[in-house]
C-alpha positions as CSV (number, residue, x, y, z in Angstrom):
1,X,34.4,6.9,32.9
2,X,38.3,8.1,31.3
3,X,40.1,5.5,29.0
4,X,43.7,6.9,27.5
5,X,45.3,4.3,25.0
6,X,48.3,6.3,24.7
7,X,51.2,5.9,21.5
8,X,54.6,6.9,22.8
9,X,54.6,8.0,25.6
10,X,51.8,11.2,24.3
11,X,48.1,10.4,24.5
12,X,46.6,10.4,21.3
13,X,43.1,9.4,22.2
14,X,40.9,10.0,25.6
15,X,38.2,8.0,25.7
16,X,34.9,8.8,27.9
17,X,32.6,6.3,29.5
18,X,29.5,7.8,30.5
19,X,31.3,10.6,31.9
20,X,30.3,13.2,35.0
21,X,29.9,16.3,34.7
22,X,33.5,16.2,37.2
23,X,34.8,14.1,34.6
24,X,33.7,16.5,32.0
25,X,35.4,18.8,33.3
26,X,38.5,17.5,34.3
27,X,39.3,16.6,30.4
28,X,38.7,19.6,29.4
29,X,41.4,21.1,31.7
30,X,43.9,18.1,30.6
31,X,43.5,19.1,27.1
32,X,42.9,22.2,26.9
33,X,39.9,21.4,24.9
34,X,35.8,22.3,25.0
35,X,34.8,18.6,25.6
36,X,30.8,18.8,24.7
37,X,28.4,17.3,27.3
38,X,25.6,15.3,26.4
39,X,23.0,18.4,26.3
40,X,25.2,19.6,23.3
41,X,25.6,16.2,21.7
42,X,22.0,15.3,21.0
43,X,21.3,18.3,19.3
44,X,20.0,17.7,15.7
45,X,20.6,20.5,14.0
46,X,23.8,20.0,11.8
47,X,25.5,23.0,13.0
48,X,25.7,21.5,16.1
49,X,26.8,18.0,15.0
50,X,29.5,19.4,12.9
51,X,31.6,22.9,13.9
52,X,35.0,23.3,13.9
53,X,36.5,26.2,16.2
54,X,40.5,26.5,14.6
55,X,42.0,23.4,13.9
56,X,39.7,21.2,16.3
57,X,37.2,19.7,14.7
58,X,34.1,18.9,16.5
59,X,30.9,16.2,15.9
60,X,28.4,14.3,17.0
61,X,26.6,11.0,15.5
62,X,24.2,9.1,16.8
63,X,24.8,5.4,17.3
64,X,22.0,2.4,18.5
65,X,24.2,0.4,20.6
66,X,22.5,-3.8,20.6
67,X,21.6,-5.2,24.0
68,X,20.4,-8.4,24.3
69,X,18.4,-7.8,27.7
70,X,16.6,-4.6,27.3
71,X,15.7,-2.5,24.1
72,X,18.2,0.0,22.2
73,X,18.2,3.5,22.8
74,X,19.8,5.3,20.9
75,X,23.0,7.5,22.2
76,X,25.0,10.4,20.8
77,X,28.7,10.0,20.1
78,X,31.0,13.3,20.4
79,X,34.3,13.9,18.6
80,X,36.7,15.9,19.4
81,X,39.9,15.5,16.7
82,X,42.2,18.1,16.5
83,X,45.7,16.9,14.3
84,X,47.8,15.6,18.5
85,X,44.5,14.1,20.1
86,X,41.2,12.6,19.9
87,X,39.1,12.7,22.7
88,X,35.3,10.4,21.9
89,X,32.1,10.9,24.2
90,X,30.2,8.2,24.9
91,X,26.6,7.3,26.8
92,X,26.6,3.8,26.7
93,X,28.7,0.8,26.0
94,X,30.0,0.0,22.8
95,X,31.7,-2.8,21.4
96,X,32.7,-1.3,18.3
97,X,35.7,0.8,20.7
98,X,36.8,-1.9,22.4
99,X,37.6,-3.6,19.4
100,X,39.3,-0.4,17.8
101,X,41.2,-0.2,21.5
102,X,42.2,-3.5,20.7
103,X,43.0,-3.6,17.3
104,X,44.8,-0.5,17.9
105,X,46.8,-2.1,20.9
106,X,48.2,-5.2,19.0
107,X,49.0,-3.3,15.8
108,X,51.8,-1.2,17.5
109,X,53.0,1.9,16.3
110,X,52.4,5.0,16.7
111,X,48.6,5.8,14.8
112,X,48.0,9.6,14.8
113,X,44.6,11.2,16.0
114,X,43.1,11.1,12.3
115,X,43.8,7.4,11.9
116,X,42.3,6.4,15.2
117,X,39.3,8.1,14.5
118,X,39.5,6.7,10.8
119,X,39.6,3.0,12.5
120,X,36.7,3.7,14.4
121,X,34.1,4.9,12.0
122,X,35.9,2.8,10.1
123,X,33.6,-0.1,12.8
124,X,30.7,1.7,12.7
125,X,30.7,1.4,9.0
126,X,30.7,-2.1,9.2
127,X,28.6,-1.9,12.8
128,X,26.2,-1.0,10.1
129,X,26.1,-3.2,7.4
130,X,26.1,-6.4,9.8
131,X,22.7,-4.3,11.0
132,X,21.3,-4.0,7.8
133,X,23.1,-7.7,6.5
134,X,20.7,-9.4,9.4
135,X,18.1,-7.4,8.8
136,X,17.5,-9.0,5.7
137,X,18.2,-11.9,6.6
138,X,14.7,-11.8,8.3
139,X,12.6,-10.2,6.0
140,X,13.7,-13.5,3.8
141,X,12.8,-15.4,6.6
142,X,9.6,-13.4,7.5
143,X,8.7,-13.6,3.6
144,X,8.2,-16.7,3.5
145,X,6.1,-17.2,6.7
146,X,4.2,-14.8,4.9
147,X,3.5,-16.2,1.1
148,X,4.4,-19.6,2.0
149,X,4.1,-20.8,4.8
150,X,1.1,-23.5,5.4
151,X,-2.3,-21.4,5.9
152,X,-3.9,-22.5,9.7
153,X,-7.1,-23.7,10.0
154,X,-7.1,-22.5,13.1
155,X,-8.5,-19.1,13.1
156,X,-6.9,-17.7,17.0
157,X,-3.9,-19.5,15.6
158,X,-3.7,-17.9,11.9
159,X,-4.2,-14.3,13.8
160,X,-1.7,-14.7,16.5
161,X,0.7,-15.5,13.7
162,X,0.1,-12.5,12.1
163,X,0.0,-10.3,15.4
164,X,3.9,-11.9,15.5
165,X,4.0,-10.2,12.1
166,X,3.3,-6.7,12.5
167,X,5.4,-7.2,16.0
168,X,8.3,-8.1,14.0
169,X,8.0,-5.4,10.7
170,X,7.6,-3.0,13.3
171,X,10.4,-3.7,15.4
172,X,12.2,-4.1,11.9
173,X,11.8,-0.6,11.0
174,X,12.4,0.7,13.7
175,X,16.2,-1.1,13.1
176,X,16.5,0.5,9.7
177,X,14.9,3.9,11.1
178,X,18.2,3.8,14.1
179,X,20.8,2.8,11.3
180,X,19.4,5.2,9.1
181,X,20.3,8.2,10.9
182,X,23.3,6.9,11.9
183,X,24.4,6.7,8.0
184,X,22.8,9.7,7.2
185,X,24.7,11.9,9.8
186,X,28.3,9.8,8.4
187,X,27.1,10.8,5.1
188,X,27.2,14.1,6.6
189,X,30.4,14.4,8.4
190,X,33.0,12.6,6.5
191,X,33.3,15.4,3.7
192,X,33.3,17.8,6.5
193,X,36.4,16.4,8.0
194,X,38.1,15.7,4.7
195,X,37.6,18.8,3.8
196,X,38.0,20.9,7.2
197,X,40.9,18.8,8.9
198,X,42.5,18.1,4.6
199,X,45.6,20.7,6.7
200,X,46.3,17.4,9.3
201,X,44.1,14.2,8.2
202,X,47.4,13.4,5.9
203,X,46.5,11.6,2.2
204,X,46.0,8.2,3.6
205,X,43.2,8.9,5.4
206,X,41.8,11.0,3.3
207,X,41.7,8.1,0.6
208,X,40.2,6.5,3.5
209,X,37.7,8.5,4.1
210,X,36.5,8.4,0.4
211,X,36.2,4.9,1.1
212,X,34.0,5.6,3.4
213,X,32.1,7.5,1.9
214,X,31.3,5.1,-0.8
215,X,30.5,2.4,1.1
216,X,27.8,4.7,3.2
217,X,26.5,5.5,0.3
218,X,26.1,1.6,-0.9
219,X,24.8,0.9,2.9
220,X,21.8,4.3,2.5
221,X,20.7,2.7,-1.1
222,X,20.6,-0.8,0.7
223,X,18.4,0.3,3.4
224,X,15.8,2.2,1.3
225,X,15.9,-1.3,-0.4
226,X,15.3,-3.0,3.1
227,X,12.9,-0.4,3.8
228,X,10.7,-0.2,0.5
229,X,10.7,-4.9,1.3
230,X,9.1,-4.1,4.9
231,X,6.6,-1.9,3.7
232,X,5.8,-4.5,1.3
233,X,5.5,-6.7,3.8
234,X,3.2,-4.9,6.0
235,X,1.4,-4.1,3.3
236,X,1.0,-7.4,2.5
237,X,0.3,-8.9,5.8
238,X,-2.5,-6.3,6.8
239,X,-3.9,-7.3,3.1
240,X,-3.9,-11.4,4.6
241,X,-6.0,-9.7,7.8
242,X,-7.8,-7.9,5.4
243,X,-8.8,-10.8,4.1
244,X,-9.5,-12.7,6.8
245,X,-11.9,-10.2,8.3
246,X,-13.6,-10.4,4.6
247,X,-13.9,-13.7,5.2
248,X,-15.2,-14.1,8.3
249,X,-18.0,-11.5,7.4
250,X,-18.8,-13.3,4.6
251,X,-19.5,-16.3,6.7
252,X,-21.3,-14.4,9.5
253,X,-23.9,-12.5,6.5
254,X,-23.7,-16.1,4.4
255,X,-25.6,-17.9,8.0
256,X,-27.5,-15.2,8.5
257,X,-28.5,-15.1,5.1
258,X,-28.9,-18.9,5.0
259,X,-31.1,-18.5,8.6
260,X,-34.0,-16.4,7.5
261,X,-35.9,-18.6,5.5
262,X,-36.0,-21.8,8.1
263,X,-37.0,-18.6,10.8
264,X,-40.3,-17.4,8.6
265,X,-41.2,-21.0,8.2
266,X,-41.3,-21.8,11.4
267,X,-42.2,-18.5,12.8
268,X,-45.0,-19.0,10.2
269,X,-46.2,-22.6,11.1
270,X,-45.8,-22.4,14.8
271,X,-48.6,-19.5,15.4
272,X,-51.6,-22.3,16.0
273,X,-53.9,-20.2,15.3
274,X,-57.1,-22.1,15.1
275,X,-57.9,-20.9,11.5
276,X,-55.2,-22.1,10.3
277,X,-55.3,-24.6,7.8
278,X,-52.3,-26.0,7.5
279,X,-53.0,-26.8,12.0
280,X,-55.1,-30.0,11.4
281,X,-52.6,-32.2,8.4
282,X,-52.0,-35.3,9.7
283,X,-48.3,-34.8,7.9
284,X,-48.0,-31.4,8.8
285,X,-44.9,-31.6,10.9
286,X,-42.9,-33.3,8.5
287,X,-44.0,-31.0,6.0
288,X,-43.4,-28.2,8.8
289,X,-39.9,-30.0,8.8
290,X,-39.2,-30.5,4.8
291,X,-40.2,-26.8,4.0
292,X,-37.5,-25.2,6.7
293,X,-34.7,-27.6,5.3
294,X,-35.4,-27.3,1.9
295,X,-35.2,-23.2,2.7
296,X,-32.2,-24.0,4.1
297,X,-30.7,-25.7,1.8
298,X,-31.5,-23.5,-1.9
299,X,-30.0,-20.7,-0.5
300,X,-26.7,-22.3,0.3
301,X,-26.4,-24.2,-2.9
302,X,-27.3,-20.4,-4.5
303,X,-24.5,-19.3,-2.9
304,X,-22.5,-22.6,-3.5
305,X,-23.4,-21.6,-7.8
306,X,-22.7,-18.3,-7.3
307,X,-18.8,-19.1,-5.7
308,X,-19.6,-17.1,-3.0
309,X,-18.4,-20.0,-0.3
């Protein structure tokens, strides 16, 4: 699907949304540019993501759109930037592009290709910041849940809560990884555009590029902080799980040790041999019970005294 955003009757931005091979070929013929296909944009080498062909700059930036009803999938965005035209190639629905289009339409005027490129970059950076702020709020909530929540007496509920925490932490780490990939690619791409496109981007766009680079550096530092916090929460959750397992094994160990003396007593006096001295005792049954109870209480009292239970 192709969207044209004209300025003064001359197209300055052509947006290719999930284009077919025929649409890419048509765009190449219309623009006279080598518009990259999906296979080219998926390559991860820096030389493939950042290319210069004369006055044309070709960039590929990975971005993960948010869809509430489906799993997020990272898809590349291709930028073909020339002094007169910007061609974008994307393979997923991105609200960022719609907002930029609406903003340009409302602002009016005649923006050049580099200004439109800058608008898109700033929108992507803002989107990355929003994602990091959301994850920050989630980590704060999860931290309270891990360290300050009232412990469950029900073991199954406690185990389910810890498993749910692990799933949430895994999801956060995945989203941080996706945001990091986008920001790191932009961190390499913006200086490339500033250097290779300085002949046509203009002073205003160059200044905005520097501001965006500074924002990306701060966001990368913040993302590193959030990654460390998620790792800390993961280690803490695994530590709580380990403690729960240790408590369970401790209870089982104490129960097995406490059960040995009474079983031994019951085994000895349950043999029923005729030459057994206590066999004809008038109070033998009561004595057996007393020995079993005392042999049970003494290990329990010893474990309590040692603070093991």
